[in-house]
C-alpha angles and dihedrals in degrees: 000000000000092000089053091056097040098076097049091044092049090048091050092048091051089050096049101044095074090046091054092046091051090047092053100041104023130237119297112271122234108223096171095095096046098060119118114198131178151129134260113215135190106251092222106038098027088223123136117266119225123216102019112151110234113197126191110220126201116189088346094304124114112254110166135356138209134174126226120255126231091282093046096256125141140174130207119194097202136070113258138192092204138005123216121206115200133175105219101168098052118204094004091089096046104277150014100265123199116242114253133191120200125197111220127222114234110272094019110153103168135035140171118207130191120211124197130203 
């Protein structure tokens, strides 16, 4: 009798373990659709600007931050209402650029921003 019940119980246990793990830890998140990428360019030379702080804002509050690469590119892995671009290192990156905040359209995944000194 025990042998007759062992297989169905083992099958049921194998089925329920992943369900309990997902219930405790949650399902894996898909971040691929929430990425915002872009470039920050010098308004005069049209070259990329290194070291600009790019801040994701939600309801006007800072949420996550990235810094531009050598070619001015950046990536944010969260959805944002607005993005703030700020030159923190001054003349080290070629100029004293004015801070700029851009309001994003819903579903925006890529932007290019020009900063001026």
